N, C-alpha and C positions, 0 to 999 in steps of 0.2 A: 754112521753111527747115528742114532736118534737123539734129538735133544731131550733133556730131562726138565720137567716142570718143578716149580716150587713144591707143590704137593707131594711129588714123587721124592725129591731130595730131602725133604722133612719127615717122611713117614707120615703125613697128614691123614688122619682119619676123619672123613667128612662128617660123621655123627657127632664128633666130640670137640672138633677144632674149627675155628673160622679165621680167614685172613681178613684183617682189618687195615684200612688205609687210615693213618692219622696225620694232620696237617697243622695242628696248632698246640695247644697246651699240653697235649699227651706226648708229644715228641721227646726224645731223649735230651735231658738237660733242661726242660721246662717245668713249670710247677706242678704239673699233673702227671709227670713221667712216673712217680712212683707207684700209680695205679697199674702200671705194665710190668713193673719190677719182676714178677714171677712169670712173665710170659716170654715169648721168643721173638726177638727182633730179627727180621730176615734181610731186609735191604732198604736203602733209600730208594724212593720210587716217584714217578710222576704220572699224573693223569692224562687221559687224552684231553684235547683242547675244548672241553664242553662245560667248563666249570668257572665260578668266580668266587674270590673270598672278599668279605666285607669285614669292616672293623667294628666290633661291638665294645671296644674298650679294652677289657681284661681278656678277652678272647675272640677268636675269629669266627666268622660265619660263612660255612660253604654252603652254595646254592648251585643248582643245574643252570646253565646258560649256553643255549645251542646256538644263539645268534652271535655274541660277543665273548664267548667263553674263551679261556686260556688254559694251558697246562699248569697244573697246581703241583708244587713240590712238597713232598712229605715222606713218610715212612711206611713200610709194610710190616705187620706184625702178625704172628700166628698166636690166637688166644684161645684158650680152652673155655669151656662152658660156664665155669665158675668166673673167670676173667671178663667174659662177655656180659654176664649178669651185673657185675660189678660197673663195667664201662656204661651199660645202658643206665644204670643209676646216677653215675657221674654226670652223664651227658643229659640227663632230664628227660629221658625218653617217655616216661609215665606222665610227666607234667607238660609233655608236647613242646618242648624247647627244641629238640632234635629228634630226628628219626633215622634209624640205621636202615639204609638202603644200598643196593648194588651201586658200584662205581666202575667205570672203565679206566683202566691204567694203559699207559702208553706201551708198555712191555709186551711183545707178542707171546712171551712164554706164560703170561698170567692174563688170559682174555676173559675168564668168567670167575665167579664165585668170590670176588672180593667186595667188601662192604665198607662204607664210611658213614659218619654221622653228617646228615644235612640239616641246616637250620631251618625252621618252620615258620618264622616270623617274617615280618615285612622288612625288606632290607633298602627300600626306595629312599630312606633318609640317612643311610649309614654311608661312610666313606668306602669306596672300593680300593681294595689293596691289590698289590702285584701278585706274583705267582707264589710267594713264600711269607708265611707268618714268622717274624723274628723278634717279636716283643716278649721280652722277660718280665713276668710279673711276680 
């Protein structure tokens, strides 16, 4: 019997739905979770060990780090086009605070097609966090 992917299990239409990995204030129970309230939570997820989180105070910054990166814990969501537009606005994509890019998850069932919001500013003066954002603001 063949393993089914998240896309098959949810009936996901690639043209109108996007898989988003969230790792900070958008997670369930956090201050920006209401922006995902009409979207579909799929599962808790973990990235491949190629990333780092930094502390920006009220929110975390995710960056790629192929040298000393670790696995980052978060959540996987199925988001429709309207929800994606809202998230881009909330995450400051137009202001170039974050960019939505592909991210590699640890799960072999989800090897491609997942996006996350990556921080675009210098993190050299920010404290590095562990594998999970836990601060409630």
